[in-house]
C-alpha positions, -999 to +999 in steps of 0.1 A: +185+253-736+181+252-776+194+290-779+217+303-807+251+317-795+238+351-805+209+349-783+204+374-757+197+376-720+160+377-724+159+349-749+184+328-729+159+335-698+127+323-718+143+294-728+152+285-696+119+291-677+100+269-707+123+241-702+125+243-664+088+244-660+085+211-686+113+191-665+108+202-633+107+176-608+073+186-590+056+184-626+068+149-631+058+129-603+096+132-588+110+115-620+147+110-616+150+115-653+132+148-650+154+158-620+189+153-639+174+171-668+164+199-646+194+200-629+214+202-663+193+229-677+199+248-644+233+248-648+234+254-688+214+288-674+236+295-650+263+294-673+249+313-701+235+341-682+266+351-666+288+368-695+322+358-678+311+324-675+296+325-711+326+336-725+347+307-711+320+283-722+324+299-759+360+295-756+362+257-745+334+249-771+354+264-800+381+244-789+363+212-784+349+215-818+383+221-835+395+192-814+366+172-825+355+163-787+324+183-791+293+167-777+264+190-785+238+167-767+232+178-733+224+142-723+259+137-724+264+156-692+288+184-709+280+208-681+279+183-652+312+173-662+327+208-669+311+228-644+344+235-627+354+254-659+326+277-661+323+284-621+291+265-616 
């Protein structure tokens, strides 16, 4: 979503809404790429807005960075491939 680790709920919500409008499939003539991006954005928001899921995400991210497994780009499918870790 392009937010900092210290972002509050309002910043997270605003970032989500901005990206959701830009990538919503209805605004992009049903584009499959836009649909996939929208799904990733939605899943990221669902994780970050819930404090327990966000803490799990932060812990997992910390471990991945430490182990060199970190992929920072949402297009790598981080949330899609790790949904079970965050309860999404």
